[in-house]
N, C-alpha and C positions, 0 to 999 in steps of 0.2 A: 499274626495270626491271621489263619483264611479267612473267607466266609461260611466253609462248610462246619473249620472249630468252633466259632461262633454259635450257630443253629445248632452246633453240639453243646456247647454249655450253655445255651437258654433255655434246652430241653432236659439237660437235667439238671438245673436250677430249679422246673415247674416237677420234675415227676420222677427225677431222681437217675440212675444208670439201671436200664432196665435187663440190659444182659451183664451174669456179671464175669471177672477178667480170669483171667485161667495162670496161677500161680503154683510154682512146686517152691519144695523148703530146700535152702543152701544148706550144704557142711556146715560153716560157721557159724550157721544162724539166721532166722527170718528167712524173706522168702525171696523170688525172681520172678520175677512179670513175664511172663511169657505170649500172653496176647490179651492183648487193653489199654495199648499206651496211651492210644488217644482217648477212649475213656475215659483213665486217669486224668492226662490234661484238661480234659471239658470237665471236670469234676473238681480238677485244684482251679477253674477258672470260675467255676461256677461256687467257690469257698465252698466246696463240702468236705469236710476232716473224714471221712470215711467211702471207700467203693468196696462193692461185694463181689468176693471173690471166691470160684472154686480151688482148692488146692488139690494137685493128683503129683504122682509119684512118674516121674518121665526121665528117662536118659539122655544125654547131651543132645544125640541126633535125635529123638523123641520131641525133645524140647524145639529145635530148630525145624525139622516138620512144621509144625505146629503154627510157630511164629511167622514162617515162611507166609504160608497158606494164612493166615490171617492177614497178613502187609497184602499183598496179591488177591482180599476181597474189595482194598481199598478203589471208590470209583475212580480217583486220580492216582496213578500210578505210572514214573515214566521210565522209558526203556530201558534205560541202564539201573533204576531200583528191581525191574520184573527179569533182566538179566542177572545179578546179581542174587539175587530170590531165586529164582532156576536155578542156577549152578550149587549154592546153598544144599537146595534141597535134594538136589542129582545127590550130589557128596554124599551127604545124610542117608541116604536110600539104597547107595553103592557102598558105603561101611556095614551096613544092616546087612547086608548079602555080600560081607565078607572079602568087596571089591574095591578098587580104588583110584581104576579110571572111568573114564567118561565114555568111550566111546564103546563100548561093548561091558553093556551091564548087566548082569543076569542075577539080578532081586528076583524078580519073575519066572527063572528059567522053571523050574516045581510043575510052574502056570503057562509056561510057553510064551513068557510075555519077558523084554529085559524092562530093568528098571525105567527107561525114560516112554517106554510106551505105557509104563502102569500111571507114570507121573501124568501125561497127557491127556488118562481115563481124566481125572481131576482137574485138571487144567480146561480152562477155556480155550485154548492153545491145541492148536495141533501140536505130533511131532515134530514136524518139520519145523514149525513155528518155533517149538520150545528150543529146538537147537541152533535155530539163528540169533535166537536170543543169550544163546548163550557164548556163540561169539565174538558178541558185542566186548564181552568181558577182558577182550585181548586188547583193545582196541587203546589207547591210547589217551589219559583223562582229555586234555582237548578237544579230541575227534570223539568221541565217546558225548561231551557235550556240545556238539555239533547236533550229535542224533538225537539230544535232548531237546534240543531248542526249535527241529525239524530243521535244520538247514541240510542234512544228510538221512536220505530217509534209510531204512533199517534195510533195503538187499543189496546196496551198493557199500554200507558201511561193512555186514559180511566179508564182501568180498578184500574189504582193506582190511582186515585182520590179519587178513593171511598174508600180509606185509611184516616185514620186520621193524620192528620197535624203533629201532634207528631211521627207516625208511620213510616208516609213519611219519614221523618229526620234519624230513623234508618233505613232506607233503604236506603237511599243517603251514610248512611255514610259505611255499606256491602258494598253499588257497588263500592268504591271508594276503598275499602279496598280487597277486589277481583278483584278489572279491569273487573267487567262483568256489562251486564244488564240483567233484565225478559225478555223471551218468553210473547208471549200472553197470554200461556198456564200457564206456572209459573204466568205472573203478576194476571187471572183469580184465581187459586188456592191462591193469597197472600188477593185476595178482599175477596174468601170463608172461610178463617181462618178472616180475622178482621170481619166479620159480626157477625161469632159466635163467639166474644170476643178470641180468642187462637192463636193471631200473636201476636209473640212475634223476639226479636232477632234473637234467636237457629230457628227460624221455619221459619226465612226470608233467612238468609243463610242456612238452609236446602232442600228450597226448589232452592235457584239461584244452589247447589252445582251439582243438578239433569242437567243430561246427555239430551239435549232439542235433540226431534225429530228430527228435519234436522241440528241439529249442525256439519259445516263443519269447516276446518282448517282456522284463519281469518288472512290476514297478517295488522298490526299497523306501521303506519307512521304518525309521530310527525306531529300537524297543521300547525308547526312553519315551516316546508319547503315547503311546498308548497303555503303557505297563502299568500305568493308576486305574483302568478301568475293570484290572482280570488280577485273581487270585495266582498269588507267590506259585509259580508250577506249569503253568495253563499247558497246554501245546499248543506251536505255532499254529500247528492246521487249524486247532479250534478256537483262537483268534480269530485266524482268518474268518472260518467259517461265521466266527459271531458280527464281526464289523460286515459282510457282507448281509446277512440278514438286518443289518443296524439301519445300513443302505439300501437295502430294498423297503423297509417301511417305511422312511423317507423318502424316497421318490414317491411311493400311494400318496402318501399327503400332503406334497408336494403338487401331485395330481389334483389330489381331490382340492387344493386350493386354489387351481389353476380355471376349475367345472364351477366353482361357484362366483367367478368373479362375471 
């Protein structure tokens, strides 16, 4: 249980659930929860037997769109979660517009807009950024995990998503062996070689061995040493920022002690 869930459970215990969950009736009887899963979990932790709900008559695609919107509103969401959420929502919007492809979607054709443009209007991310997130779903799971952990940035990951799955596996093995990840420029080069049918293990190793233009000395620390100080799923960048802030506070305190001596 993460810290935010513990806080939510405590709030529910004191004040109850202030925003009702959203459910729809199931054909076989009972109800399916569309939005409010965390509120339900918090209620269970607070030992509440009931949760207020709004019942709506929704199609499968309408339910998917609402469920995705609910998930995207979370404070902490991994790139992979956002990627599959956008893909699910866009696919549902496409079906509503009688199209199934993800490249030229005419849901908003009457309005002169594609469904991806309509999706971007109601999302915190731009049309281009949504397109990048959806591309991440083409990555093999171990590489996508590296994006979630912050080891690979989104833009190089997008380029790597165009590599065939077999070549992604070779890349993964090489990254693990060499303990390095490609820069954006290196990822672009790998994609170019793959498009030309010339990417293989030797080429991947050669590209990864190139010195990065902005390469700086790296300091590494086992995640196990610091993970207990953070909630599960905290992005690596957020961990880094928190550690730097803590060190800055420590330095200020030490300087204060020196002045008092």
